[in-house]
N, C-alpha and C positions, 0 to 999 in steps of 0.2 A: 092417179091424177097426173095430168101433164103439167109440168112446171118448166117455164122458160126463164133462164137467167141470161139477160142480154144487155150488152153495153153498146151505146151508139155514139159515133164520133163524126165530126166534120173532117174534111180532108185538107191537107196543106200542100199537096202536090200529086203528081201522077206516077210516081215510082212504083205504085201497086200494079200498074199495067203489065209489067214484065212477069208477074206472078199469076196472071189470070189462067185458070184451068178450063173454064167454060163460062159462057154467058147465055142468058135467056131473057125474053121479054115477058113481063107480067102485066096483067090487067087485074085490077081489083076494085070492088065496090062494096059498100056497107049496107047490110040489111038493118042493123042496129047501129046508128051513127053517132057522131060527136054531139049533135043536138040533144039526143035522148040521154046520153051519158052526162053531159053538162047540166042538164035540167034535173038530174037525179032519178030519171025514169028507167035507167038500165044500169046493171052492174057489170056489163061486158059489151065489147064490140063484137059484131058478127059480120064477117066479111066473106065474100065470094071471090075466089082467086082462079085465074086461068093462066096457064103457061103452056104454049104449044097445044098438044093434044091432052094435057092433064088439067083437071079442075078439082077444086076442093072447097069446103067450107072451113073457115077458121074462126074459132071463138077464143077471145082473149079477155081476161079480167081487166076491168077499168081501174086499176090501182097504180099509184105512182111507185117509182122505184124500179130497180133492174130485175126484180123477181116477180113474175106474174104467172097465173094459170093460163095455159094455152092448150087447145085441142084442135086437131085437123082431121077432117073426114072427107075422103074422096067422093066426088059426085060425077054423074055423067056430064060430058062436055056440053051437050045440048041444053041441059038444065042450067049450067053455069051461064051460058050465053043468054038464055031467057031471063034469068035472075038479074044479070048485069044490065040488060036492056030495059027491063020492066019494073024492077023493084028497088034498084039502087039509085040514090040521089047523087049521081055523078060517078065517074070511073077514073081512077088514078092509074097512070101507066108509067112503067119504068123498065130500064134495062138493069138486070141484076148480074153482076160479075162475081164469080166465085174465085177467091184468091186464097192461096195457101202461103203462110209465112211461118217458118220455124215450127211446122206441124199444127199450126192453128188455122182454122177456117174463118176467113172474113167474107162477108157479103157486102159488096160495094154497090149501092143503089144509085143509078143515074136517072133522076126523075125527068119526065117528059111533059109536054103540053104546058098547062098552067103552072107546073112546078119545075119547069126547065131552069137549069142553073143550080139546082140543089143536088149535091152529091153527099151521100152519107155512108159511112162504114159501120157495119154491125158485126159483133162477135158474140156467139153464144158460149156460155161457160158452164162447167159442171157444178160450180159453187160460187156464191156471192164473192168470196174472197180469193178465188182462183187467180193465179198469175196468168198473164198473157203477154205476147210480144208487143212491143210498141215501135213499129217501124217509123222512119222519119216522116212518112206521108200521113200518119195518123195524127189528126189535129185535136182540137178542143172537144171534150166529152159533152154531149148534149142529152144524155140518157134521161135526165130528170126535167127536161124542157118539153112540155106537152105540145108546143107548136110543131115540133118535129115528129110527133106521132102521125103515122100515115092516116089514121082516121080524121085527124084535124086538117090535113093537107087538102082534103076535098072541099071542106067548108071555107078554108082560108089558105089558098095556094101561095106558094113561095113568091110568085111574081107580084103578089099584092102586099108583101111585107115591106116595111120601111127599111131604110139603110140601118137605122138604130136596132131594129129587130133582128136583122141579119148579123149584126155584130155582137149582140148581147148574149 
C-alpha cells in the first residue's frame, strides 16, 4: 500500500530560490473531483498529471490529516492529453520547484492561471512525527485546510478567495 505523509506550508519569502535543484511545469485534472468527494460519492480523488513527456494517474484517499493513501501509475502521454481535454472538469497548472534544505526535499508549487498568486511548500516525511528543517521562508502550515488541496483549487481557485480566506 502506498502511504504519503505530507505537510503543506505557505511561504514567507523567496529565500528558497537559491536552493532550487530543478523545476518543471505540471498540468493536472481530476477524473474524480472535489464535488464527488464532498457529496460523499467518492473515497478518493483520481487525477491525471502531465509533466513534459511524462504522464501518470494519481489516486489519493480523501481523508484529512497529513497521512493518506496514494498511488501513482504511469500512462501514455497521448492518453493523459486526451483525459485532460475530454474527461476532466478543469485543469490546474503550476510550476514545481524542487528544493533541498539540510537533506530534506521540499516541493515549492507556484500556481498559475486562476490560482496565480498562491505559493505552497510541501515536504514528504517518512513518519508523521519525523523532524524536518524549518527554513525562514517556510510559513504557516496549512496541511489540514482543505481549500489548499489541489482538488479543491479547480472548483474554487485562489483568485476567488476573499482576503479573510487567504489570511485564515
